[in-house]
N, C-alpha and C positions, 0 to 999 in steps of 0.2 A: 464196231461197224466201220468207224472212220479208219482205224488201223488196217482193217481188211481191205478197204478201198486203196489205201496207200500201198499195201503189199501187192495188190493186183496191178497198180500203175507201174511198179518197179519190175514186175516179172518180164514184160516185153523188153525193158532196158537190159536186163540180165541176159535174156535170150539173144538180143541183137549183139551184145558184147561177145557172147560165146560163139555166135555165128561168124562174127567178124574175125575172131581169132582163128576159127577153123578155116576160113577162106583166105587167111593171110593178109587181112587188112592191117595197115600200119597201126601199131598200138597208140602212139601219141594222138592221132586223129580221133580214135575211138574214145580215148580218155578225155579229150577236150569236149567231145560231144556229150559225153556222160556228165561232165562237170557243168556244162551249160544247161543241160536239162534239169539237173538238180537245183541250180541257181534259179531257173525259171519256176520250178515248183515252190521253192521257198518264197520267191517274190509273190506268187499267187496267194500263198498263205498269209503273207504280210499284208497284201492288198485286202484280203477278206477281213483280216483283223482290224485294219484301218477303217474299212467301211462300217463295221459293227461299232467301233468306238465313236465314229463320226455320228452315226444314227443315235447313239446314246448321249451325245453332247459332250463326250470326253475328248475334247479337241487336242489336248496335249498328247494323249495316248495315240490318237489317230495320226497326228503329225509325226510322231516317232515311227509308227508302223509304215506310213507311206514313204518316209525318208529311207528306212531300211529296205523297202521294196525297190526304190529307185537305185540304191547301191547294188542290189542284186541283179536288177534288170533295168537299165536306164531308159525307160520309156517316157516320152514327153507327157503322156497322160498322167503319170505320177506327179509331174511338176504342177499340173493344174490342181490336183488334189492337195498338194502341199500348200499351194497358194490359197486354196479355200480354207484350210486350217488356220493359216495366219490371219486371214480376214475375220474369221470367227474369234480369234484370240486378240483382236484389236491391234494387230501389228501391220498397219497399212503399208508402210514402206517395204517390209519384207514380202507382203502379199503382191504388191505391184511388181517387185523384182521377179518373183516366180511366174506371175502371169506373162511377163515379157519373155522370160526364158521358154515358157511353153509355146508361145507363138513363134519364137525364133528357131526352136529345135524341131518343131513339127514339120513333117514332110508335106509340103503344100500348105494351103490355108485350111485350118480345121473348121468344122461345121459351126462351131460356137465362137468363131473369131470375133464377130461383132459384139457379142455379149462380153467377151473377154476384154475388148477395148473399152467398153463402157465401165467395166470393173476397174480397169487400170486408171481411168480418169477419176473415178470415185475414190480409189485408194490414194491417188496423188493429192487430191484435195484434203482428204482426212490427214494425210501425213503432214501437209503444210500447217493445218490447224494444230496438230499435235506439237509441231516445232514451235509455233507461236506461243502456245500455252506453256510449253517447257521453258522457253526464254522468259516468259512473264513470271513463272514461278521462281526462276533463278534470280530475276531482278528483285522480286519481292523478298526473297531470302537474303539477298545482299543488303537491301535497305533495312530489313529487320535487324540484321547483325550490326549494321552501322549505327542504327538508333540505339541498340542495346549497348554498344561500346560508348556512345556519347552519354547515355544515362549513367553507366558505370563510372565514367570519368568525372561527370558532374557530382555524383555521390561521393567519390573519393576526394574531390576537391572540397566539398562541403564538410566532410569529416575532418580533413586536414585543418580547415579554418576553425572548426569547433575545438580541435585539439590545441591549436595555437592560442585561442582565446582562453581556454581552460587553464593552460599552463602560464600564460602571461598576465592575466588580470590580478592574481593575488599579490604579485610583487610590484605592479605598477600603482595599485591603489594606495599602499602606505607611503610611497614616495610622493605621490600627489598630495596626500593629506599632510605629510611633514612639511612640504614646501608651503602649503597654505597656512599651516600653523606658524611657521617662521615669519611669513609675510604679515600675518595678523599681529605677531608680537612686535614687529618693527613699525608698523603703521597703526596708530591708535584708531579706535573706532570713531567714525564721524559723529555718532550719537553721543559718545562720551564727551567729545569736544563741544558739541552743541550744548549739552547739559552744563558743562563747566563754564562755558561762556555765558550761559543764561544765569547761572548762580552768582557770578562775579562780573559786574559791569566793567567795560574797558577802561573807565577812568580810575578804577581802583587797582589796576594792575601796576606793579612796581616799576616795570620797565617803561610803561607809558608815562608815569609821573616823572621818572628820571629824565626822560626826553623833554617833557613839558617844562620841567624846572630848568633844564639847560637852555631851552629856548627863551624862557623868561629872563634868566640871568643874562643871556646874551643881549636880549632886547633892552633890559635895564642898563646893562653896561654901555650899550650904544647910546641910550638916552643920556646916561650920566656923562659919558664922554662928550656928548654934544653940548651939554649945559654947564660943564665944569669950567671955572674961570681959567684954570691952568691945566691944559691937557698934559697928560703924562703917558709914558710908555706903558702899555699893558701886554700881558701874555695870556695864553689860554689857562694858565694856572690860577689866575685870579677869578676866572669864571667858576671855578670849582668850589670857592669858599661859601 
């Protein structure tokens, strides 16, 4: 049935083309008219396809159909429909653009101009909100990447420190122990000294008696020299007898 309607639509075109040729009408003008009529028919079909898709909520498909219709027949009304599709697809900046183009290309002010201006203001507000949200997401993503980089750097540093400690501690410990043992061998333990000193009084130590004897002899010599009737020359050698 639909094909039958199409064929009937094309019959007058064919008749007019044949009549024009018979009357001597220039062929380029007839061909241009026929092309324009065919483009308009295709635009009508795309328009109907877009309306059906829009009613079904298939806004991507409707947008494609209305865009193709506008290419075939650049009517400002198609721009309004395109804007409506972008609004439904949450593309406010694109919707505002096509609403403005619709007002700009319409001959005179369209009947829905006030509504379109309100839609433009609404789309502009939504576009600004989207831009702010996008920038906030970008800032959050940058901060997250920076935090991740810091964590990775800290982890790498911690692992490096652990590796240094693991490789350096076995060699450092024996050196420290060896130095301690050498120092312990050179310096006797204080407790050993204390025990030795407690077991032998200081008066029984040979070097203490030697000193005491020398002092006694010197004292005796001094006394003897002071009381001797005939003082005589003495030397340190006599003190040792």
